[in-house]
C-alpha positions as CSV (number, residue, x, y, z in Angstrom):
1,M,0.0,0.0,0.0
2,E,1.4,3.4,-1.0
3,T,1.3,6.3,1.4
4,I,2.9,9.6,2.2
5,C,4.4,10.8,5.5
6,P,2.2,13.4,7.1
7,N,5.2,15.4,8.4
8,P,5.1,18.5,6.1
9,K,8.9,18.7,6.3
10,C,9.3,15.1,5.1
11,A,6.3,14.1,2.8
12,H,8.2,11.0,1.9
13,R,6.3,8.6,-0.3
14,F,6.8,4.9,0.4
15,S,5.2,1.5,0.3
16,L,3.6,0.5,3.6
17,E,3.4,-3.3,4.3
18,E,0.1,-3.7,6.0
19,P,1.1,-6.8,8.2
20,Q,3.9,-4.7,9.7
21,F,1.5,-1.9,10.9
22,D,-1.4,-1.9,13.3
23,S,-4.6,-0.3,11.9
24,D,-7.0,1.7,14.0
25,K,-10.8,1.8,13.8
26,R,-10.7,4.1,10.8
27,N,-8.3,1.8,8.9
28,H,-5.4,4.2,9.2
29,F,-2.1,2.4,9.7
30,H,0.2,3.3,12.6
31,G,3.9,3.0,12.2
32,V,7.2,4.9,11.7
33,C,8.2,6.8,8.5
34,P,11.3,5.2,7.1
35,N,12.7,8.6,6.2
36,C,12.1,11.1,9.1
37,K,11.3,8.3,11.7
38,I,8.2,10.1,12.9
39,Q,5.6,7.8,14.6
40,A,2.4,8.5,12.8
41,S,-1.0,7.4,11.4
42,F,-0.8,6.9,7.7
43,R,-3.6,7.2,5.1
44,T,-3.7,5.5,1.8
45,L,-3.0,7.6,-1.4
46,E,-6.7,7.1,-2.2
47,A,-7.8,8.6,1.1
48,L,-5.3,11.5,0.7
49,A,-6.7,12.1,-2.8
50,V,-10.2,12.4,-1.3
51,I,-9.1,15.0,1.1
52,D,-7.3,16.9,-1.7
53,N,-10.5,16.8,-3.8
54,V,-12.6,18.1,-0.9
55,Y,-10.0,20.8,-0.3
56,E,-10.4,22.1,-3.9
57,K,-14.2,22.0,-3.6
58,R,-14.0,24.0,-0.3
59,K,-11.6,26.5,-1.9
60,A,-14.0,27.0,-4.9
61,R,-16.9,27.7,-2.6
62,G,-14.9,29.9,-0.2
63,G,-14.7,27.4,2.6
64,L,-11.1,27.8,3.7
65,A,-11.4,30.8,6.0
66,G,-14.1,33.0,7.5
67,G,-15.3,35.0,10.4
68,P,-14.1,38.4,11.6
69,E,-10.6,39.5,10.7
70,L,-8.1,38.7,13.5
71,Q,-4.8,40.6,13.9
72,G,-1.8,39.0,15.5
73,V,-1.4,35.7,17.3
74,P,-4.7,34.3,18.7
75,R,-4.7,34.3,22.6
76,L,-6.9,31.2,22.8
77,S,-7.5,28.9,19.8
78,V,-8.6,25.4,19.1
79,L,-7.3,23.0,16.5
80,V,-9.8,20.3,15.3
81,E,-8.3,17.2,13.8
82,D,-10.5,14.9,11.8
83,V,-13.8,15.6,13.5
84,R,-16.2,14.1,11.0
85,S,-19.6,15.2,12.4
86,L,-20.7,18.5,11.1
87,W,-23.0,18.9,14.1
88,N,-20.0,18.5,16.4
89,V,-18.1,21.1,14.4
90,G,-21.1,23.5,14.7
91,S,-21.2,22.9,18.4
92,I,-17.4,23.7,18.7
93,F,-18.0,27.0,16.9
94,R,-20.8,28.0,19.2
95,T,-18.8,27.1,22.3
96,A,-15.7,28.8,21.0
97,D,-17.7,32.0,20.6
98,G,-19.2,31.7,24.1
99,A,-15.9,30.9,25.8
100,G,-14.1,33.8,24.0
101,F,-11.7,31.8,21.8
102,D,-10.2,33.8,19.0
103,R,-9.8,31.3,16.3
104,I,-10.7,27.8,15.2
105,Y,-8.4,25.7,13.0
106,L,-10.1,22.9,11.1
107,S,-8.0,20.2,9.6
108,G,-8.1,16.8,7.9
109,I,-11.6,15.5,7.3
110,S,-13.2,18.1,9.6
111,G,-16.1,19.9,8.0
112,S,-16.0,23.7,7.4
113,P,-18.6,26.4,6.6
114,P,-20.6,27.0,4.6
115,R,-22.6,23.9,5.5
116,K,-26.2,23.9,6.7
117,E,-25.5,21.2,9.3
118,I,-22.8,23.4,10.9
119,E,-25.0,26.5,10.8
120,K,-27.9,24.7,12.4
121,V,-25.9,24.1,15.6
122,S,-23.5,27.1,15.5
123,L,-26.3,29.6,15.2
124,G,-24.1,32.0,13.4
125,A,-21.0,31.6,15.4
126,E,-19.0,30.8,12.2
127,N,-19.5,34.6,11.5
128,T,-18.3,35.7,15.0
129,V,-15.2,33.5,15.4
130,N,-12.2,33.6,13.0
131,W,-11.6,30.2,11.4
132,L,-9.2,28.6,9.0
133,Y,-9.1,25.2,7.2
134,E,-5.8,23.4,6.6
135,R,-5.5,19.9,5.3
136,N,-2.5,18.9,7.5
137,P,-2.8,19.7,11.3
138,L,1.0,19.5,11.6
139,A,1.4,22.5,9.3
140,V,-0.9,24.5,11.7
141,I,1.1,23.3,14.8
142,E,4.4,24.2,13.1
143,D,3.2,27.7,12.4
144,L,1.7,28.2,15.9
145,K,4.9,27.0,17.6
146,S,7.0,29.5,15.5
147,E,4.7,32.2,17.0
148,G,5.3,31.0,20.6
149,V,1.9,29.4,21.0
150,E,1.6,26.5,23.6
151,I,0.0,23.4,22.0
152,V,-2.1,21.4,24.5
153,G,-3.7,18.2,23.4
154,L,-7.0,17.1,25.0
155,E,-6.6,13.4,25.3
156,V,-6.0,10.6,27.7
157,S,-2.5,9.2,27.2
158,D,0.3,7.7,29.2
159,N,1.7,11.2,29.9
160,S,-1.5,13.2,30.2
161,R,-2.6,14.8,33.4
162,L,-5.8,16.3,34.7
163,L,-6.6,19.7,33.1
164,T,-7.6,21.0,36.5
165,E,-4.2,20.0,38.0
166,A,-2.3,21.7,35.2
167,L,-4.3,24.9,35.6
168,A,-3.9,24.8,39.4
169,E,-0.2,24.5,39.0
170,K,-0.2,27.4,36.6
171,S,1.8,25.4,34.1
172,L,-0.3,26.5,31.1
173,S,-0.1,30.0,29.6
174,V,-1.4,32.0,26.7
175,P,-1.1,32.1,23.8
176,L,-2.5,28.6,23.8
177,C,-4.1,26.3,21.3
178,L,-6.2,23.3,22.5
179,V,-6.1,20.3,20.1
180,L,-9.2,18.1,19.7
181,G,-9.1,14.7,18.0
182,N,-11.4,12.4,16.1
183,E,-14.6,11.1,17.7
184,V,-13.4,7.5,17.5
185,S,-9.6,7.4,17.4
186,G,-8.7,10.6,19.3
187,L,-5.6,12.5,18.3
188,S,-3.2,10.9,15.8
189,P,0.2,9.8,17.0
190,Q,2.0,12.6,15.1
191,V,-0.2,15.3,16.5
192,L,-0.1,13.9,20.0
193,S,3.7,13.9,19.9
194,S,3.7,17.5,18.7
195,C,1.8,18.8,21.7
196,S,3.7,20.8,24.3
197,S,1.6,19.0,27.0
198,V,-1.4,16.7,27.1
199,C,-4.3,17.0,29.5
200,H,-7.5,15.1,30.1
201,L,-10.8,15.4,31.9
202,P,-11.8,13.1,34.7
203,M,-14.1,10.2,33.8
204,R,-15.9,9.0,37.0
205,G,-18.3,6.5,35.4
206,F,-18.0,3.5,33.1
207,K,-17.3,5.3,29.8
208,E,-13.8,6.2,28.7
209,S,-14.5,9.5,27.0
210,L,-16.9,12.3,26.4
211,N,-18.4,13.6,23.1
212,V,-15.7,15.8,21.5
213,A,-17.9,18.9,21.5
214,V,-18.9,18.3,25.1
215,A,-15.3,17.8,26.2
216,F,-14.3,21.0,24.4
217,G,-17.0,22.9,26.2
218,I,-15.7,21.9,29.6
219,A,-12.1,22.5,28.7
220,A,-12.7,25.7,26.9
221,Y,-14.4,27.4,29.8
222,A,-11.9,26.1,32.3
223,L,-9.0,27.5,30.2
224,A,-10.8,30.8,29.6
225,E,-11.5,31.4,33.3
226,A,-8.1,30.3,34.5
227,L,-6.1,32.2,31.9
228,S,-8.1,35.4,31.8
């Protein structure tokens, strides 16, 4: 199977032997790029072509950027990686507006305005929050890091800690970008390893995770209040 490394500085094309890689629930294959050695989730060339095709369609209809003009580095922003549900995206827009986030970065297969499904839930927030669409989330992270933005993943991992603890210890600071992952698979390995820190919310029942839009709402208001 042919694939391309998601690292924008590498973009190495190589043949991926499926038995040597573990696939996730979305049939992305996890492994290591033989060129740059990044641990990542790899898509097939066919899947990448679909994203490229959708990108061109979004570009044609003006779906790559929107909202009010924003000058300088956003104080609080959110990067949305591969969130498929347009209703979840709409909810993230509405919450970002309510919590006072300056910008939303949409990436991968995440939907972007103008879409009626997004607008039905966002209630116009796509017009009040600055937003950008970029195919590769690593390109966004690279640009943000160059501007001194702290990248914080919202995910349960071996190295994650409670968001409340991180805020109590005052170890997080603005400008900050919170990163959200796919509803099923969470953050990709390459994005997770690019985060400055990783935080999670407590799960006190039987389920392992919250809906991505609900989780963002909790984290967004906690961050906005603590870092105001």
